[in-house]
C-alpha positions as a Markdown table, in Angstrom:
| # | Residue | x | y | z |
|---|---|---|---|---|
| 1 | Met | 8.6 | 50.7 | -58.4 |
| 2 | Ala | 12.3 | 48.7 | -58.3 |
| 3 | Thr | 13.0 | 49.9 | -54.7 |
| 4 | Gln | 9.5 | 48.9 | -53.4 |
| 5 | Ile | 10.5 | 44.9 | -55.1 |
| 6 | Phe | 14.0 | 45.1 | -53.4 |
| 7 | Thr | 12.4 | 46.0 | -49.9 |
| 8 | Leu | 9.8 | 43.4 | -50.5 |
| 9 | Val | 12.2 | 40.8 | -51.4 |
| 10 | Gly | 14.4 | 41.8 | -48.4 |
| 11 | Val | 11.5 | 41.5 | -45.9 |
| 12 | Leu | 10.6 | 38.3 | -47.3 |
| 13 | Ile | 14.0 | 37.1 | -47.0 |
| 14 | Gly | 14.5 | 38.0 | -43.5 |
| 15 | Ala | 11.0 | 36.3 | -42.5 |
| 16 | Leu | 12.2 | 33.0 | -44.2 |
| 17 | Thr | 15.6 | 33.1 | -42.1 |
| 18 | Ser | 13.9 | 34.0 | -39.0 |
| 19 | Tyr | 11.3 | 31.4 | -39.7 |
| 20 | Phe | 14.3 | 28.5 | -40.6 |
| 21 | Ala | 16.3 | 29.8 | -37.6 |
| 22 | Thr | 13.4 | 29.3 | -35.3 |
| 23 | Ala | 12.4 | 25.9 | -36.7 |
| 24 | Val | 16.2 | 24.6 | -36.4 |
| 25 | Ala | 16.4 | 26.0 | -32.6 |
| 26 | Glu | 13.1 | 24.4 | -31.8 |
| 27 | Arg | 13.9 | 21.2 | -33.3 |
| 28 | Ala | 17.4 | 21.3 | -31.6 |
| 29 | Lys | 15.6 | 21.8 | -28.4 |
| 30 | Phe | 13.0 | 19.0 | -28.6 |
| 31 | Arg | 16.0 | 16.5 | -29.3 |
| 32 | Arg | 17.8 | 17.5 | -26.2 |
| 33 | Glu | 14.4 | 17.4 | -24.1 |
| 34 | Met | 14.0 | 13.8 | -25.7 |
| 35 | Ala | 17.4 | 12.7 | -24.8 |
| 36 | Thr | 16.9 | 14.3 | -21.1 |
| 37 | Arg | 13.7 | 12.2 | -21.0 |
| 38 | Trp | 15.2 | 9.0 | -21.9 |
| 39 | Asp | 18.3 | 9.5 | -19.9 |
| 40 | Glu | 15.8 | 10.2 | -16.6 |
| 41 | Arg | 14.1 | 6.7 | -17.7 |
| 42 | Lys | 17.3 | 4.9 | -18.3 |
| 43 | Leu | 18.5 | 5.9 | -15.1 |
| 44 | Asp | 15.4 | 4.7 | -13.2 |
| 45 | Thr | 15.7 | 1.5 | -15.0 |
| 46 | Tyr | 19.0 | 0.9 | -14.2 |
| 47 | Ile | 18.3 | 1.7 | -10.5 |
| 48 | Asp | 15.3 | -0.5 | -10.2 |
| 49 | Tyr | 17.2 | -3.5 | -12.0 |
| 50 | Leu | 20.1 | -3.3 | -10.1 |
| 51 | Thr | 18.0 | -2.7 | -6.7 |
| 52 | Cys | 16.3 | -6.3 | -7.7 |
| 53 | Val | 19.9 | -7.9 | -8.1 |
| 54 | Lys | 21.1 | -6.9 | -5.0 |
| 55 | Gln | 17.9 | -7.9 | -3.4 |
| 56 | Ile | 18.3 | -11.1 | -4.8 |
| 57 | Gln | 21.8 | -11.4 | -3.6 |
| 58 | Arg | 21.1 | -10.3 | -0.2 |
| 59 | Ala | 18.1 | -13.1 | 0.1 |
| 60 | Ala | 20.2 | -15.7 | -1.3 |
| 61 | Met | 22.9 | -15.2 | 1.5 |
| 62 | Glu | 20.4 | -15.0 | 4.0 |
| 63 | Ala | 19.0 | -18.4 | 2.8 |
| 64 | Gly | 22.4 | -19.8 | 2.8 |
| 65 | Arg | 23.2 | -18.4 | 6.1 |
| 66 | Ala | 19.7 | -20.0 | 7.5 |
| 67 | Arg | 20.7 | -23.4 | 6.1 |
| 68 | Glu | 24.2 | -23.4 | 7.6 |
| 69 | Gln | 22.8 | -22.5 | 11.0 |
| 70 | Gly | 19.8 | -25.2 | 10.7 |
| 71 | Arg | 17.4 | -22.6 | 10.4 |
| 72 | Asp | 14.2 | -22.5 | 8.1 |
| 73 | Ala | 15.3 | -20.5 | 4.8 |
| 74 | Ser | 11.8 | -20.3 | 3.4 |
| 75 | Glu | 11.2 | -16.8 | 3.8 |
| 76 | Ala | 14.4 | -15.7 | 2.6 |
| 77 | Leu | 13.9 | -17.8 | -0.5 |
| 78 | Ala | 10.5 | -16.4 | -1.0 |
| 79 | Ala | 11.9 | -12.8 | -0.8 |
| 80 | Met | 14.5 | -13.8 | -3.2 |
| 81 | Glu | 11.9 | -15.3 | -5.6 |
| 82 | Glu | 9.9 | -12.2 | -5.6 |
| 83 | Ser | 12.7 | -10.0 | -6.3 |
| 84 | Glu | 13.6 | -12.2 | -9.3 |
| 85 | Asn | 10.1 | -11.8 | -10.3 |
| 86 | Arg | 10.5 | -7.8 | -10.4 |
| 87 | Arg | 14.1 | -8.0 | -11.9 |
| 88 | Ser | 12.7 | -10.6 | -14.6 |
| 89 | Val | 10.1 | -8.0 | -15.7 |
| 90 | Leu | 12.3 | -5.3 | -15.4 |
| 91 | Phe | 14.9 | -6.7 | -17.7 |
| 92 | Glu | 12.6 | -6.3 | -20.7 |
| 93 | Thr | 12.2 | -2.5 | -20.1 |
| 94 | Phe | 16.2 | -2.6 | -19.4 |
| 95 | Ile | 17.3 | -4.2 | -22.7 |
| 96 | Leu | 14.6 | -1.8 | -24.9 |
| 97 | Leu | 16.3 | 1.3 | -23.1 |
| 98 | Ser | 20.0 | 0.5 | -23.2 |
| 99 | Asp | 22.6 | -1.9 | -24.8 |
| 100 | Thr | 24.4 | -2.9 | -21.8 |
| 101 | Ala | 26.3 | -5.7 | -20.1 |
| 102 | Ala | 23.2 | -6.9 | -18.5 |
| 103 | His | 23.1 | -10.4 | -20.1 |
| 104 | Thr | 26.2 | -11.1 | -17.8 |
| 105 | Val | 24.3 | -10.0 | -14.8 |
| 106 | Asn | 21.4 | -12.2 | -15.9 |
| 107 | Gln | 23.6 | -15.4 | -16.2 |
| 108 | Gln | 25.5 | -14.8 | -12.8 |
| 109 | Thr | 22.0 | -13.8 | -11.1 |
| 110 | Trp | 20.4 | -17.2 | -12.5 |
| 111 | Glu | 23.5 | -19.2 | -11.4 |
| 112 | Leu | 23.2 | -17.5 | -7.9 |
| 113 | Leu | 19.4 | -18.6 | -8.0 |
| 114 | Arg | 19.8 | -21.9 | -9.2 |
| 115 | Thr | 22.7 | -22.6 | -6.3 |
| 116 | Ala | 20.4 | -20.9 | -3.6 |
| 117 | Arg | 17.3 | -22.9 | -4.4 |
| 118 | Thr | 19.1 | -26.3 | -3.9 |
| 119 | Pro | 18.3 | -27.4 | -0.6 |
| 120 | Ser | 22.1 | -28.4 | 0.7 |
| 121 | Thr | 23.6 | -25.2 | -0.1 |
| 122 | Gly | 24.9 | -22.6 | 2.4 |
| 123 | Thr | 26.6 | -19.3 | 2.0 |
| 124 | Ala | 30.2 | -21.0 | 1.3 |
| 125 | Glu | 28.5 | -22.2 | -2.2 |
| 126 | Leu | 27.1 | -18.8 | -2.9 |
| 127 | Arg | 30.1 | -16.6 | -2.2 |
| 128 | Pro | 32.2 | -17.9 | -5.1 |
| 129 | Ile | 29.4 | -16.7 | -7.8 |
| 130 | Pro | 31.1 | -13.7 | -9.6 |
| 131 | Leu | 28.0 | -11.5 | -9.5 |
| 132 | Val | 29.8 | -8.5 | -8.0 |
| 133 | Asp | 32.4 | -8.5 | -11.2 |
| 134 | Ala | 29.4 | -8.7 | -13.4 |
| 135 | Leu | 27.7 | -5.7 | -11.6 |
| 136 | Asn | 30.7 | -3.7 | -11.9 |
| 137 | Val | 31.1 | -4.2 | -15.5 |
| 138 | Leu | 27.5 | -3.2 | -15.9 |
| 139 | His | 27.9 | 0.0 | -13.6 |
| 140 | Asp | 30.9 | 1.1 | -15.7 |
| 141 | Ala | 28.3 | 0.2 | -19.0 |
| 142 | Ala | 25.8 | 2.5 | -17.4 |
| 143 | Arg | 27.9 | 5.2 | -16.6 |
| 144 | Ser | 29.1 | 5.4 | -20.3 |
| 145 | Asp | 25.6 | 5.0 | -21.4 |
| 146 | Leu | 24.5 | 7.8 | -19.5 |
| 147 | Thr | 27.8 | 9.8 | -20.0 |
| 148 | Ile | 28.6 | 9.8 | -16.3 |
| 149 | Ser | 32.2 | 10.0 | -15.6 |
| 150 | Ser | 33.5 | 8.2 | -12.7 |
| 151 | Ser | 36.7 | 6.6 | -11.6 |
| 152 | Val | 35.2 | 4.5 | -8.4 |
| 153 | Thr | 34.5 | 1.0 | -8.9 |
| 154 | Val | 32.4 | -0.8 | -6.0 |
| 155 | Arg | 33.9 | -4.0 | -4.8 |
């Protein structure tokens, strides 16, 4: 009778050990899947946000060139405003998913928008705005956040 009890206790201990090992493995797998899912979402948000900023910059420079050449800048300014509207909405998602240097990019983008909206400005006034430097800082922060190692900096 005692051997049957020892056997039963051994089976019970084995079953509990197996259950806990499986539970721990499943929990770790779930955490990895969630981290991967959020990293994919973060990457998409980084790309969308930075694309909008670059579109704003391109449209602002085009508006400045149009003014310098005496052409109508309204089409470029409309494209700039459309990109700004998308960037503004994306910023909320961006801040929810990451804690990076996006505020500096926002400030530089707003300065670019303010300068581009001023009717007398051309590309000469737009060039000194240090948006590219702020974007480089944001790129580095994004790489760090997504654990992507890279020594390349875009200038």
